[in-house]
PASEKE-688326 format. One line per field, with one value per residue (C-alpha): residue number from 1; residue in three letters; chain; x, y, z. Coordinates in Angstrom, 2 decimals. Example, Ala and Ser with C-alpha at 12.3 -4.5 7.8 and 13.67 -1.06 7.14 Angstrom:
PASEKE-688326
i = 1 / 2;
aa = Ala / Ser;
ch = A / A;
X = 12.30 / 13.67;
Y = -4.50 / -1.06;
Z = 7.80 / 7.14;
END
This chain:
PASEKE-688326
i = 1 / 2 / 3 / 4 / 5 / 6 / 7 / 8 / 9 / 10 / 11 / 12 / 13 / 14 / 15 / 16 / 17 / 18 / 19 / 20 / 21 / 22 / 23 / 24 / 25 / 26 / 27 / 28 / 29 / 30 / 31 / 32 / 33 / 34 / 35 / 36 / 37 / 38 / 39 / 40 / 41 / 42 / 43 / 44 / 45 / 46 / 47 / 48 / 49 / 50 / 51 / 52 / 53 / 54 / 55 / 56 / 57 / 58 / 59 / 60 / 61 / 62 / 63 / 64 / 65 / 66 / 67 / 68 / 69 / 70 / 71 / 72 / 73 / 74 / 75 / 76 / 77 / 78 / 79 / 80 / 81 / 82 / 83 / 84 / 85 / 86 / 87 / 88 / 89 / 90 / 91 / 92 / 93 / 94 / 95 / 96 / 97 / 98 / 99 / 100 / 101;
aa = Met / Ser / Thr / Ala / Arg / Thr / Thr / Val / Pro / Pro / Ile / Glu / Pro / Pro / Phe / Glu / Ala / Leu / Pro / Glu / Gly / Leu / Asn / His / Arg / Ala / Ile / Ser / Met / Leu / Arg / Ala / Val / Val / Ala / Gly / Arg / Ala / Gln / Ile / Ser / Cys / Ser / Ser / Glu / Pro / Asp / Leu / Phe / Ile / Asp / Asn / Val / Pro / Cys / Cys / Asp / Gln / Tyr / Thr / Ala / His / Thr / Leu / Ala / His / Ala / Gly / Leu / Ile / Glu / Pro / Ala / Thr / Thr / Gly / Gly / Val / Gly / Gln / Leu / Val / Pro / Ala / Arg / Leu / Thr / Ala / Ala / Gly / Glu / Ala / Ala / Leu / Val / Pro / Ala / Ala / Ala / Ala / Ala;
ch = A / A / A / A / A / A / A / A / A / A / A / A / A / A / A / A / A / A / A / A / A / A / A / A / A / A / A / A / A / A / A / A / A / A / A / A / A / A / A / A / A / A / A / A / A / A / A / A / A / A / A / A / A / A / A / A / A / A / A / A / A / A / A / A / A / A / A / A / A / A / A / A / A / A / A / A / A / A / A / A / A / A / A / A / A / A / A / A / A / A / A / A / A / A / A / A / A / A / A / A / A;
X = 48.45 / 49.21 / 47.74 / 50.34 / 52.66 / 56.22 / 58.01 / 61.07 / 63.72 / 64.54 / 67.65 / 70.19 / 72.43 / 76.10 / 75.54 / 78.43 / 81.03 / 79.71 / 81.91 / 85.02 / 83.37 / 81.73 / 81.57 / 81.92 / 77.63 / 77.45 / 80.04 / 78.42 / 74.95 / 76.81 / 78.42 / 75.16 / 73.88 / 76.60 / 76.22 / 72.59 / 70.96 / 68.97 / 66.12 / 65.01 / 61.46 / 60.47 / 59.95 / 61.27 / 62.90 / 63.94 / 64.28 / 66.64 / 65.85 / 69.02 / 67.85 / 64.13 / 64.70 / 64.67 / 67.57 / 68.14 / 69.47 / 67.60 / 68.67 / 71.92 / 70.13 / 68.34 / 71.64 / 73.47 / 70.44 / 70.26 / 73.98 / 73.52 / 75.40 / 72.57 / 69.45 / 66.50 / 67.40 / 64.22 / 61.44 / 58.10 / 55.27 / 55.48 / 56.53 / 57.10 / 60.32 / 62.59 / 66.28 / 68.67 / 71.77 / 75.31 / 75.43 / 78.64 / 79.39 / 78.70 / 81.14 / 84.06 / 83.11 / 83.75 / 86.86 / 88.89 / 86.88 / 88.28 / 91.99 / 91.55 / 90.28;
Y = -36.30 / -39.40 / -42.77 / -44.48 / -47.16 / -47.71 / -51.01 / -51.06 / -53.91 / -56.09 / -55.59 / -58.74 / -59.28 / -60.50 / -64.19 / -65.17 / -63.18 / -65.08 / -68.10 / -66.20 / -63.57 / -65.97 / -64.30 / -65.99 / -66.43 / -68.07 / -70.58 / -71.37 / -71.93 / -74.36 / -76.21 / -76.60 / -78.08 / -80.79 / -81.34 / -82.18 / -79.62 / -77.98 / -77.44 / -75.51 / -74.34 / -75.47 / -72.06 / -69.42 / -67.61 / -70.77 / -70.01 / -71.80 / -73.53 / -74.61 / -76.45 / -76.34 / -72.04 / -69.60 / -68.18 / -64.52 / -63.54 / -65.20 / -62.79 / -64.73 / -68.00 / -66.75 / -66.05 / -69.27 / -71.07 / -69.12 / -69.19 / -72.78 / -73.71 / -75.46 / -76.95 / -79.30 / -82.67 / -84.13 / -82.49 / -81.10 / -78.87 / -75.28 / -73.80 / -77.39 / -77.65 / -80.46 / -81.41 / -79.24 / -80.12 / -79.00 / -78.89 / -79.55 / -75.91 / -75.47 / -78.02 / -76.46 / -73.23 / -75.16 / -76.02 / -72.74 / -72.06 / -75.28 / -74.74 / -71.05 / -72.62;
Z = -165.31 / -167.56 / -167.20 / -169.21 / -167.35 / -167.94 / -167.64 / -165.46 / -166.73 / -163.91 / -162.13 / -162.65 / -160.00 / -160.43 / -159.80 / -162.16 / -159.78 / -156.76 / -156.46 / -156.59 / -154.19 / -151.35 / -147.96 / -144.78 / -144.51 / -147.84 / -147.16 / -143.77 / -145.93 / -148.09 / -145.43 / -143.74 / -146.99 / -146.91 / -143.63 / -144.50 / -142.34 / -145.23 / -146.81 / -149.67 / -151.23 / -154.58 / -156.31 / -158.64 / -155.64 / -153.58 / -149.65 / -147.35 / -143.99 / -141.51 / -139.07 / -139.79 / -139.05 / -142.23 / -143.28 / -141.94 / -145.44 / -147.92 / -150.54 / -150.36 / -150.31 / -153.86 / -155.02 / -154.32 / -156.06 / -159.09 / -159.08 / -159.49 / -156.27 / -154.30 / -155.56 / -154.54 / -153.68 / -154.62 / -156.35 / -154.78 / -154.86 / -155.66 / -152.03 / -150.45 / -148.44 / -149.41 / -148.56 / -150.51 / -152.52 / -153.51 / -157.38 / -159.19 / -159.18 / -155.46 / -154.34 / -156.45 / -154.75 / -151.47 / -152.20 / -151.75 / -148.91 / -147.48 / -148.14 / -146.61 / -143.54;
END
C-alpha cells in the first residue's frame, strides 16, 4: 500500500461563458441585487443572501461573484455580510435580459 499523496488540480468552471447564458435564477439574483435586497459574505467563496435568507443556489452566487457580475458594496471582515452591488459587467449582463422581458 502506497502512502504517497496525489494532487488533483482544481476544476475551473466556465466563468467567462456565464453572461451569455444567464438562466432565470441568475437573472433573478442580479435583479435582487439591483433592488437592494441582497447581501454578500466577504470571503473567497461569497455566499448571497436575499431578504436575509441564504440563496438556494450558492453555486450560482459564487459563479456570479467570480465572473465579476456582483461584488460587496463595502468592505467587511471575513465572513461578514455586507450589501451586494452589481459591477459594470453585471449591469451589462442584465441589459439583454431586460430587453427579452
